[in-house]
C-alpha positions as CSV (number, residue, x, y, z in Angstrom):
1,M,9.4,-18.0,-6.5
2,N,12.9,-17.6,-5.4
3,S,14.8,-14.9,-5.4
4,P,17.3,-14.4,-7.9
5,R,21.3,-14.7,-6.6
6,R,23.0,-11.4,-6.0
7,R,25.9,-13.1,-7.8
8,S,24.7,-12.7,-11.4
9,L,23.5,-8.8,-10.1
10,H,27.4,-7.6,-9.9
11,R,30.2,-7.6,-11.9
12,V,32.2,-9.2,-9.6
13,P,31.9,-12.1,-7.4
14,L,30.5,-12.0,-4.5
15,S,29.7,-14.6,-1.8
16,L,26.1,-13.6,-0.7
17,R,26.7,-12.4,2.5
18,E,29.0,-9.7,0.9
19,A,25.7,-8.9,-1.5
20,L,22.8,-8.6,1.1
21,L,25.5,-6.3,3.1
22,F,26.2,-4.2,0.6
23,E,21.8,-4.4,-0.1
24,A,21.7,-3.2,3.5
25,G,23.2,-0.4,3.1
26,I,21.5,0.4,0.4
27,K,18.1,0.3,1.8
28,L,19.0,2.4,4.8
29,G,20.7,4.6,2.5
30,G,18.2,5.0,0.5
31,I,15.5,5.6,3.8
32,F,18.1,8.2,5.1
33,H,18.3,10.1,2.2
34,Q,15.0,10.3,0.4
35,Y,13.1,11.6,3.6
36,L,15.5,13.3,5.0
37,G,13.6,17.1,5.3
38,I,9.9,15.7,4.6
39,P,7.3,17.5,7.2
40,V,6.8,15.4,9.9
41,S,4.6,16.2,13.3
42,P,3.2,13.5,15.7
43,R,0.5,12.7,14.4
44,T,1.9,11.8,10.6
45,A,5.0,10.2,12.4
46,G,3.7,6.7,12.1
47,P,1.8,6.9,9.2
48,L,5.1,8.5,7.7
49,A,7.3,5.4,9.4
50,R,4.7,2.9,7.7
51,S,4.9,4.5,4.4
52,I,8.7,4.3,4.3
53,E,8.5,1.0,5.3
54,S,6.2,-0.2,2.3
55,A,8.0,1.1,-0.1
56,V,11.0,-0.9,1.4
57,E,9.2,-4.2,1.1
58,L,9.1,-4.0,-2.1
59,Q,13.3,-4.3,-3.0
60,P,14.7,-7.1,-3.5
61,F,15.6,-9.4,-0.5
62,V,14.1,-7.6,2.3
63,D,12.5,-10.2,4.8
64,R,11.1,-7.7,7.1
65,V,11.5,-3.2,7.8
66,R,10.9,-1.3,10.9
67,V,10.7,2.5,10.9
68,R,10.6,4.5,14.0
69,I,9.9,8.4,13.0
70,V,10.3,10.0,16.9
71,P,9.5,13.9,15.7
72,A,9.9,14.7,19.8
73,R,13.8,14.9,19.1
74,G,13.2,17.2,16.2
75,G,14.7,21.5,16.6
76,A,11.5,23.8,17.8
77,M,7.9,23.4,15.9
78,G,6.2,26.4,14.5
79,R,2.1,26.5,15.7
80,G,-1.1,26.4,14.0
81,R,-0.8,25.9,9.8
82,F,3.3,25.5,10.4
83,G,2.9,23.0,13.1
84,Y,5.0,20.6,12.0
85,R,9.5,19.8,11.6
86,Y,10.8,18.3,9.0
87,V,12.5,14.5,9.4
88,T,16.1,15.2,10.6
89,A,18.8,12.5,11.1
90,E,18.1,12.7,15.1
91,M,14.6,11.0,14.6
92,I,15.0,8.0,12.6
93,D,15.9,4.5,13.7
94,A,15.2,2.0,10.9
95,V,16.0,-2.1,11.3
96,V,15.9,-3.6,7.6
97,T,16.4,-7.3,7.5
98,L,17.4,-8.9,4.2
99,S,17.7,-12.4,3.4
100,D,18.7,-15.0,0.1
101,G,20.5,-18.5,-0.5
102,G,20.8,-19.1,3.7
103,V,22.0,-15.8,4.9
104,R,20.8,-13.3,7.1
105,V,21.3,-10.1,7.6
106,V,20.0,-7.5,10.4
107,A,21.7,-3.8,9.4
108,R,20.2,-0.6,11.3
109,L,20.5,3.0,11.3
110,S,20.0,4.9,14.1
111,Y,21.4,8.5,15.0
112,R,24.5,7.8,17.8
113,A,24.5,10.7,20.0
114,D,28.3,10.7,21.0
115,L,29.1,10.4,18.0
116,R,26.9,13.2,16.4
117,Y,26.2,11.0,14.1
118,P,23.3,8.5,12.2
119,L,25.2,5.3,12.2
120,M,24.5,2.6,9.6
121,R,25.8,-0.5,11.4
122,V,25.4,-4.2,11.1
123,E,23.4,-5.9,14.2
124,A,23.3,-9.5,13.3
125,L,24.9,-12.0,10.2
126,K,23.8,-15.7,10.3
127,S,23.0,-18.7,8.6
128,V,19.3,-19.6,7.8
129,P,17.3,-22.3,6.5
130,E,16.4,-21.3,3.2
131,K,12.2,-20.0,2.7
132,R,10.7,-20.0,-0.3
133,R,9.4,-16.7,-1.6
134,R,5.9,-16.2,-3.1
135,S,5.8,-14.7,-6.6
136,P,4.6,-11.2,-6.3
137,T,1.3,-10.5,-7.4
């Protein structure tokens, strides 16, 4: 099944490029705002990142998601039963790759210490051969 065309999803005419850039921002914003504050430890960071990837991969136009959570970038960790941190902006590094209609967008969310800010940015935008997508199962 081919992916739905974004032009038909918006109320204003958008190019495939504009629509994919919009979608990338939505996905990165979702990762950032949905997962801040969730408990995390060095033992659970990997499984949490895989869960986030699996959830985002369900969304339209997503080809690939890579999420890394680095608990060491957080504040002090408790002890014993309280031996965890909560996810902060500094811990998240996420890359999403989306494509549709021969357009591919790669966007990233990562903390920029020099800005003291979790920056979302477009890393790549290019034309690619259109591939057929599998039907959802």
